[in-house]
C-alpha positions, 0 to 999 in steps of 0.5 A: 499500500504505503500510501499518502494521503496527499503529496505537494511538489514544487519544483525549480528548473534553470537551464543555460547553453553554452557558446559551444551548444553545450547546455548548463542545467540546474532543478531542484524540487521539493516535496511534501507527503503526508501520513503514509499507510501500509494498509488498505484499512489506513490503519493509523497504529502504523501508520509512518509521519509525513516527512519532506523529499528535498532532492538538487541536480546539476547537468553538463550536457556537451555538443550535441547533448548527446551525453549528459553529467550529472551530479544529484542530492537527496535529502528528507526532514528526518530519518527512515525505515529501511529493510522493512522484514520479513514474511516466514509463511503466513506470518511477518516478521518485522523490523529494520532499523533507522537511517537518514535519509539521504543521498548523493550520487553521479551520473552518465546518460549517453543518447544513441 
C-alpha cells in the first residue's frame, strides 16, 4: 500500500546554453508527503508521519546533447525506516533500522 493521503511538489528548473552549444542545467524540487498508510484500511496505528524530500541536480550536456553528466543529492527532513521485515509463511516478522534519508550520486546519460 504505502500511500500518503496527499502529496505536494514544487520545483525550479533552470538551464543555460553555453557558447560551444553545450548546456548547463540545475533542478531543485521539494515534495511533502502526508502520513503514509501501510494497509488498505488506512490504520493510524501503523501509519508513518509525513515528511519532506529535497532533491537537487546539476547537469552538463556536451555539445550535441548526446552525453549528459550529472551530480545529484536528495535529503529527507527526518530519519526513515529501511529494510522492513521478512515473510515466513503467513507471518510477517517486522523490523528495520532507522537511517538518515538522503544520498548523493553521479550519473552519465548516453543517447544514441
